[in-house]
ZAKESE-547157 format. One record per residue (C-alpha): y, z, x. Coordinates in pm, whole numbers, plus 32768, in hexadecimal, padded with zeros to 4 digits. Layout:
N
@v->Y	w->Z	u->X
...
//
This chain:
347
@v->3CC5	w->855E	u->A55B
@v->3B5A	w->8598	u->A598
@v->3AF6	w->86F6	u->A58C
@v->39A7	w->87BD	u->A5A8
@v->394E	w->892E	u->A5A4
@v->38B4	w->89B3	u->A6EB
@v->377E	w->8A02	u->A613
@v->3764	w->8895	u->A5B7
@v->377F	w->882F	u->A718
@v->3674	w->891C	u->A793
@v->3585	w->889F	u->A68B
@v->35D2	w->8734	u->A6F4
@v->357F	w->877E	u->A857
@v->346B	w->887C	u->A81F
@v->352F	w->896A	u->A8E4
@v->3531	w->8AEE	u->A8E7
@v->3684	w->8B5B	u->A84D
@v->373C	w->8C8A	u->A8DF
@v->3868	w->8CE9	u->A81D
@v->391E	w->8C80	u->A6DF
@v->3858	w->8B6F	u->A626
@v->3989	w->8B2C	u->A53C
@v->3A68	w->8AD9	u->A65C
@v->3B0C	w->8990	u->A611
@v->3AE9	w->887F	u->A724
@v->3BC2	w->8741	u->A710
@v->3B7C	w->86A3	u->A860
@v->3B0F	w->86A7	u->A9D1
@v->3BBB	w->86DA	u->AB07
@v->3B94	w->8748	u->AC78
@v->3B94	w->88BE	u->ACC7
@v->3CFE	w->8896	u->AD4C
@v->3D86	w->87DC	u->AC25
@v->3CCF	w->886B	u->AAF9
@v->3D97	w->890B	u->A9EB
@v->3D2E	w->8A12	u->A8E8
@v->3C92	w->8925	u->A7FC
@v->3BC8	w->885D	u->A908
@v->3A71	w->8881	u->A9B0
@v->3A29	w->884D	u->AB21
@v->38FA	w->8850	u->AC05
@v->3891	w->88D0	u->AD61
@v->3786	w->87F4	u->AE01
@v->37EA	w->8822	u->AF6B
@v->380F	w->898D	u->AFFA
@v->3932	w->8932	u->B0D3
@v->3A0F	w->8918	u->AFA5
@v->39B0	w->8A6D	u->AF27
@v->3B00	w->8AFA	u->AFBA
@v->3BAF	w->8A51	u->AE90
@v->3AEC	w->8B1D	u->AD94
@v->3BC3	w->8C5C	u->ADAC
@v->3D05	w->8B8D	u->AD54
@v->3C79	w->8AB0	u->AC6B
@v->3D0E	w->8AA7	u->AB01
@v->3BE1	w->89FD	u->AA85
@v->3B64	w->8A68	u->A925
@v->39FC	w->8A5F	u->A9AD
@v->3941	w->89DB	u->AAE6
@v->37F0	w->8930	u->AB07
@v->3735	w->89F8	u->AC18
@v->35DA	w->8A23	u->ACAB
@v->353A	w->8B6C	u->AC56
@v->354F	w->8BEC	u->ADB8
@v->36C0	w->8BB2	u->ADB1
@v->36F8	w->8C62	u->AC63
@v->379D	w->8D9C	u->AD00
@v->38A9	w->8CCF	u->ADB1
@v->3965	w->8C8D	u->AC73
@v->39B1	w->8DA3	u->AB6B
@v->3A13	w->8CC6	u->AA48
@v->3948	w->8BFC	u->A952
@v->3841	w->8B33	u->A9F9
@v->3729	w->8A3A	u->A9AD
@v->35FF	w->8A7B	u->AA9B
@v->3520	w->8955	u->AAFF
@v->3462	w->88D6	u->AC33
@v->3538	w->87A9	u->AC71
@v->36A8	w->87D7	u->AC15
@v->36F3	w->866E	u->AC85
@v->3607	w->85D3	u->AB8B
@v->369C	w->86B1	u->AA86
@v->37F7	w->864D	u->AAD4
@v->3791	w->84DE	u->AAAE
@v->36E9	w->850D	u->A95A
@v->381F	w->85D0	u->A8DC
@v->3906	w->84BF	u->A95C
@v->3866	w->83CE	u->A866
@v->38B4	w->84AE	u->A746
@v->3A24	w->84A2	u->A79F
@v->3A35	w->8337	u->A7EA
@v->3B0B	w->8237	u->A722
@v->3A3E	w->81C5	u->A5F1
@v->39BA	w->806C	u->A5ED
@v->3A54	w->7F65	u->A502
@v->39EC	w->7F6E	u->A39E
@v->38B2	w->7EB1	u->A352
@v->38A6	w->7D7E	u->A271
@v->3A10	w->7D14	u->A2B3
@v->3A50	w->7BA6	u->A30E
@v->3BB5	w->7B37	u->A369
@v->3C24	w->7A03	u->A2B7
@v->3C74	w->796A	u->A403
@v->3B08	w->7985	u->A487
@v->3A46	w->7834	u->A499
@v->38DB	w->7858	u->A444
@v->37EB	w->7733	u->A43B
@v->374D	w->76EF	u->A2EE
@v->35DE	w->770D	u->A383
@v->3630	w->7852	u->A447
@v->356D	w->7976	u->A3C9
@v->3652	w->7AA0	u->A3CB
@v->35E9	w->7BDF	u->A324
@v->36DF	w->7C58	u->A215
@v->3723	w->7D93	u->A2CC
@v->37A2	w->7CDD	u->A406
@v->391C	w->7D10	u->A454
@v->39BC	w->7BCC	u->A4C8
@v->3B0D	w->7BF4	u->A558
@v->3C49	w->7B0C	u->A552
@v->3C0D	w->79BD	u->A5F4
@v->3AAB	w->79E4	u->A650
@v->39C2	w->78B7	u->A650
@v->3863	w->78BA	u->A5FC
@v->37B8	w->776A	u->A649
@v->369A	w->76BF	u->A5A1
@v->353E	w->7764	u->A59D
@v->35B2	w->78CA	u->A60B
@v->34F4	w->79F0	u->A581
@v->35B6	w->7B3A	u->A57B
@v->3501	w->7C61	u->A500
@v->3578	w->7D96	u->A420
@v->3689	w->7E77	u->A4A3
@v->3707	w->7D9C	u->A5BD
@v->387D	w->7D7B	u->A60B
@v->3914	w->7C39	u->A68D
@v->3A72	w->7C83	u->A70C
@v->3BA9	w->7BAC	u->A6E3
@v->3BA3	w->7A5E	u->A795
@v->3A38	w->7A74	u->A801
@v->396F	w->7936	u->A815
@v->37F8	w->7940	u->A7C3
@v->3759	w->77F4	u->A845
@v->366F	w->772A	u->A780
@v->350B	w->77BC	u->A754
@v->3562	w->7914	u->A7DA
@v->34BF	w->7A58	u->A753
@v->3567	w->7BB2	u->A746
@v->34A6	w->7CD8	u->A6DE
@v->34EA	w->7E01	u->A5FC
@v->360F	w->7ED9	u->A63C
@v->3678	w->7E1C	u->A76F
@v->3800	w->7E33	u->A7AB
@v->38BF	w->7D14	u->A84B
@v->3A25	w->7D69	u->A88C
@v->3B36	w->7C67	u->A874
@v->3B20	w->7B27	u->A942
@v->39BC	w->7B2E	u->A9A0
@v->3910	w->79DB	u->A9D8
@v->37BA	w->7986	u->A9A0
@v->3741	w->782A	u->AA05
@v->362E	w->7779	u->A94E
@v->34D8	w->7826	u->A911
@v->3537	w->797E	u->A99C
@v->3450	w->7A90	u->A921
@v->34E7	w->7BEF	u->A90C
@v->3416	w->7D1D	u->A894
@v->346A	w->7E38	u->A7AB
@v->3563	w->7F5A	u->A7FB
@v->3614	w->7E9D	u->A912
@v->377E	w->7EB6	u->A977
@v->3834	w->7D88	u->A9FC
@v->3994	w->7DC0	u->AA75
@v->3ABB	w->7CCF	u->AA66
@v->3AD3	w->7BA4	u->AB54
@v->394C	w->7B98	u->AB88
@v->38C1	w->7A55	u->AB9F
@v->374A	w->7A34	u->AB63
@v->3669	w->7911	u->AB9F
@v->3759	w->7829	u->AC62
@v->36CF	w->7725	u->AD50
@v->3648	w->77A4	u->AE98
@v->36BE	w->7712	u->AFE1
@v->35E7	w->75E6	u->B001
@v->363D	w->74A3	u->B0C1
@v->356C	w->73B7	u->B18D
@v->361B	w->7318	u->B2C0
@v->360E	w->71A3	u->B2C3
@v->369F	w->716C	u->B416
@v->380C	w->717E	u->B3B7
@v->381D	w->71EE	u->B25D
@v->376C	w->72EA	u->B180
@v->3682	w->729E	u->B062
@v->368B	w->73AC	u->AF59
@v->3537	w->7454	u->AEFB
@v->352B	w->7491	u->AD8F
@v->34E6	w->75F7	u->AD3C
@v->33CF	w->75E4	u->AC35
@v->335E	w->774B	u->AC1C
@v->33D6	w->786A	u->AB48
@v->3467	w->79CA	u->AB71
@v->339F	w->7AE3	u->AAD2
@v->3449	w->7C49	u->AAC1
@v->336E	w->7D42	u->AA3C
@v->33B2	w->7E86	u->A95C
@v->34A9	w->7F91	u->A9C2
@v->3558	w->7EC5	u->AAD2
@v->36D2	w->7F04	u->AB20
@v->3794	w->7DE3	u->ABC7
@v->38FE	w->7E31	u->AC4C
@v->3A34	w->7D75	u->AC33
@v->3A57	w->7C13	u->ACD6
@v->38FA	w->7C19	u->AD46
@v->3839	w->7AD5	u->AD56
@v->36CC	w->7A99	u->AD47
@v->3643	w->793A	u->AD74
@v->3524	w->788C	u->ACB2
@v->33F2	w->7834	u->AD60
@v->33D0	w->76D9	u->AE08
@v->3275	w->7698	u->AD8A
@v->31EC	w->77F6	u->AD28
@v->32BC	w->7910	u->AC9D
@v->339E	w->7A0C	u->AD29
@v->331C	w->7B69	u->ACA5
@v->33DC	w->7CBB	u->AC86
@v->32D8	w->7DAD	u->AC15
@v->3303	w->7EE5	u->AB33
@v->3413	w->7FF1	u->AB7A
@v->34BB	w->7F33	u->AC9E
@v->3621	w->7FA5	u->ACD0
@v->370B	w->7EA7	u->AD6B
@v->386B	w->7EFA	u->ADCB
@v->399C	w->7E27	u->ADC3
@v->39D4	w->7CE9	u->AE97
@v->3866	w->7CBC	u->AEE7
@v->37CA	w->7B67	u->AF26
@v->364F	w->7B25	u->AEF9
@v->35EA	w->79C3	u->AF57
@v->34D5	w->78F0	u->AEBD
@v->336D	w->795B	u->AE8B
@v->33B0	w->7ABA	u->AEFA
@v->32D6	w->7BC9	u->AE5D
@v->3355	w->7D31	u->AE54
@v->325A	w->7E4A	u->AE02
@v->3284	w->7F5F	u->ACFA
@v->3373	w->807E	u->AD28
@v->341B	w->7FE4	u->AE57
@v->359A	w->8028	u->AE89
@v->3685	w->7F29	u->AF27
@v->37ED	w->7F9A	u->AF6C
@v->3925	w->7EC2	u->AF98
@v->3949	w->7D88	u->B05E
@v->37DA	w->7D71	u->B0BD
@v->3767	w->7C01	u->B0F7
@v->35F3	w->7BAB	u->B0CC
@v->358E	w->7A50	u->B147
@v->348C	w->796B	u->B097
@v->3322	w->79B5	u->B05B
@v->3324	w->7B0E	u->B0CC
@v->323A	w->7C00	u->B032
@v->32A7	w->7D72	u->B010
@v->31C4	w->7E8F	u->AFA6
@v->31F8	w->7FB2	u->AEAA
@v->32CE	w->80E1	u->AEED
@v->339F	w->804E	u->AFFF
@v->3516	w->8091	u->B048
@v->3614	w->7FB0	u->B0F2
@v->3754	w->8043	u->B16C
@v->389C	w->7F85	u->B144
@v->38DC	w->7E38	u->B1F1
@v->376E	w->7E1F	u->B266
@v->36EC	w->7CC8	u->B2B4
@v->3580	w->7C5C	u->B276
@v->34F5	w->7B20	u->B30E
@v->3426	w->7A25	u->B243
@v->32BB	w->79EB	u->B233
@v->3260	w->7B55	u->B28E
@v->31B0	w->7C72	u->B1DF
@v->321C	w->7DDB	u->B1C8
@v->311D	w->7EDA	u->B157
@v->3146	w->7FEB	u->B060
@v->321A	w->8116	u->B0BA
@v->330A	w->8085	u->B1C3
@v->346D	w->8102	u->B1E8
@v->3564	w->8026	u->B2A7
@v->36A8	w->80DB	u->B2FE
@v->37FE	w->804C	u->B2D9
@v->3849	w->7F06	u->B38D
@v->36D3	w->7EF3	u->B3FA
@v->3663	w->7D8B	u->B45A
@v->34F4	w->7D50	u->B403
@v->3480	w->7C15	u->B4C7
@v->3304	w->7C42	u->B498
@v->31FA	w->7CCE	u->B3B5
@v->31DF	w->7E4D	u->B39D
@v->3079	w->7EC9	u->B35C
@v->30A9	w->803E	u->B36E
@v->317F	w->8113	u->B291
@v->3298	w->81E5	u->B31E
@v->340C	w->81D7	u->B36C
@v->3484	w->80AD	u->B44D
@v->35D6	w->8073	u->B4E5
@v->3696	w->7F7A	u->B5C9
@v->37DE	w->7F46	u->B65E
@v->38C2	w->804A	u->B70F
@v->3975	w->8177	u->B680
@v->3AF0	w->8191	u->B67A
@v->3BA0	w->81CC	u->B7BC
@v->3D0B	w->81EB	u->B830
@v->3D92	w->8093	u->B871
@v->3DA8	w->80BD	u->B9EB
@v->3C4E	w->813F	u->BA10
@v->3BCB	w->8020	u->B92D
@v->3C66	w->7F13	u->BA00
@v->3BD1	w->7FAA	u->BB39
@v->3A85	w->7FAF	u->BA96
@v->3AAE	w->7E40	u->BA1B
@v->3AEA	w->7DDB	u->BB8B
@v->39AD	w->7E8F	u->BBEF
@v->38ED	w->7DF0	u->BADE
@v->3945	w->7C92	u->BB64
@v->38D1	w->7D11	u->BCC4
@v->377E	w->7D83	u->BC54
@v->36BF	w->7C4D	u->BCD0
@v->3760	w->7C64	u->BE18
@v->371C	w->7DDB	u->BE3A
@v->35B8	w->7D99	u->BDCE
@v->3594	w->7C9C	u->BEE6
@v->3615	w->7D88	u->BFE4
@v->3538	w->7EA7	u->BF70
@v->3409	w->7DC3	u->BF8F
@v->3473	w->7D66	u->C0E9
@v->34A4	w->7EC9	u->C150
@v->334E	w->7F31	u->C0C9
@v->32A8	w->7E18	u->C18E
@v->335A	w->7E90	u->C2D2
@v->32EA	w->7FF5	u->C28B
@v->3185	w->7F8F	u->C24E
@v->3183	w->7EB9	u->C39E
@v->3218	w->7FEB	u->C462
@v->310B	w->80E4	u->C3D2
@v->2FE4	w->7FF4	u->C3EB
@v->3017	w->7ECC	u->C4F5
@v->2EC2	w->7E28	u->C48A
@v->2F62	w->7DDD	u->C33B
@v->301E	w->7CB2	u->C3E4
@v->2EC4	w->7C0A	u->C410
//
């Protein structure tokens, strides 16, 4: 079991230590659930009531909250970031480097660094280049001509189509399909003619892609996911989309083709983004938001209606269908009012 002293954790975070530096820490937990060998954190003051009853061996706190907990503490300006960094220390280790399972299939001309881990049943096709420290999980398929950067981790059952480029220090979760064909068909008057998807998919450094997410290759140009983008499970990104640096996309979001998204954006779960639009830097779209046109100003955007009791929602739905009729009646009443107050308006 992984174990650190509180002093080691303080040094790792650059935090101020208050208490016993030799205290043994073997894990992380919430304030409610932490035991005497675990460390916890307080980033939201509304959870401060749990401090008095917490059994945690130590707590990450802001300096201004130091007096709210009498036990061991690590003081730093952002306890939540501290928690994130400590979580990486206690995470399960990556597979050992340099191991290649005998059932893996690797093309003779593939350039695979000796330190790369290749799991059972994985397939690495012709012309692939895989850099040092990468992990190719069991049953993953790396299509011909694809490139994977240093220390990138592919969990089991990841599929890369041909010529996909993945940068360094990326994490791709199980079931993700990268570089598949975009939805391109030309109507012939009765049938559909398939449009070959000739572009590529480029994923830059430090990108994380969730389970069962699919990202299409470009039709002519490339689909591009820029540095440090974080994508949740069950997201679909269509062909020729560009996503700017540090953008976060949560579960079940769909982004239609040829849309350009700026840097530092956030999209809540189940949002829908129309195709062929542009979204500027710093935009936040709340859950189930529907973006049908370009957004040129940073800020928070929402659409849809909030949850209501069923009977109230049904009444509102009826009123919604009557809006056009109500609008026409209001316009008629306005005209009558104007005519009564200003008879000359009739002329």
